[in-house]
N, C-alpha and C positions, 0 to 999 in steps of 0.2 A: 543371477537378479533378481532380486525382490519387485512387482508392482506396489507401486502404493496408489492408495483409492484418497481424494479429497478429507474422508470421513476418516483417513486417518494422522491428521493432523494433530499432533498430541499437545503444542501450546502457541499461545498468540496474545501477545501483552503490548497493549501501548503506555508507554509511560509507567513500565511496572506492574498495571493493573490487566488479570486476566481478563480477555474477551470472548475466549474461545467457544463459550455456553451460547454467547447472542451471534457469532459468526454465522450467517446466511454465504457469502460468498468473498474473497478476497483477491483481486486482479493484480497480481504484482508485475511489473517488467521494470527492465534495467536494458540500457540499450547504450551506444557508441557511436558518437558524431564520428562526421569524418568530414575534412577539407578538400574539397576542387582544387588537383596541383594540376590539371590540364593546360599545358600549354598551347598557344597559338596554333593552329596549323596541324596538330597531334588528331589524327581520325576517332581513336578512343578516349574515352572520360579516362583522368587516373586521379585516384584518393589517396591521404593521408590520414593515419588517424586521429581522433580528437580526443574532445572530455567524455567522462564517463557517464551516466548517472543524469538526476535532473527532472528523470520520469513522472509521471505520477501516478498514485495508485489509488484504486478504488477499494473499500471496504463497504458490505453491505449488511447490514446488523439487524436483529430484531429490535423494535420499538422498547425502550422499558422506560417509564415516563416516572421512576421512583426519584424524589424530592433530589438529594444530591450523589446519590449509587450509582443509579442505572444510566444505561448506556448513554441514552440520549443528555442528561445533564453533563455527566461526562464529557463526552465528545467536545459537547458543541462549547464546554468550557475550554477547550484546550484550543478553540477557532482561533488562528490569528496570533497564538501564541508561541515562545520560544522554541524550538525545536526541542524532539523528545523523541525518544526511542520508539521503531517499532518492530516487533522481534515474533519469528512462528517457525516453529519446526515439527519434524513428523519423530521424534524421537532420536535421529540417528543424523539429519541433517539439520541446522540451523540458518537463520539467515535474518540480520540485523542492521536497520539504518536509520539512522537520524532523519525525520519526516516534520515539517510543519502540518498544520491540519488548514485546506484554504480553505475547504468547502461541505457543508451537511447538504444534506437533499433530503427532504421528507414528505416525497408523494404519499396522497390518501385515496384509497380506493374501497368504500365503502364496504362491506360483509367480505372484505378479505384481512389477511394475518398486518398488523401496521409494520415496517420495515422503513429504515434508514439507510442513507448509502453517505460515508464520510469520504474524502478525498483530501490524500495528504502528497505532497511534493517533497522527492527525495532530497536531502540538503545535506552531501557528503560521501561518505565512500560506505560502498555496503559489503557487510562482511557474510562470506558465505565461508561457513562452516561444517 
């Protein structure tokens, strides 16, 4: 078994644009919903499987204000637009999912490197390969 470090991420693209070099952190979660099927009088809760996905993904990046090619201009240009593909991998495994950019956040702390966070909403199947 090989241990993998966050720095081993070898690719990260949004809408086919490489964002790995500007990425600080990516918080990816995929979940499965459950439906309560408990019958009145039961002593224990019972569930059945439900829909997958629909989770939020947060992506923290260095702020780059280059006119049209910087991370800020690129990501804000996708805010609220049709779903696009987010893909990331470590050279062995890849995750790919259709996402919609739902939020951008730019907290400013004087004296610190500027970073911003984009929030994506999963839309459709997640491919683990």
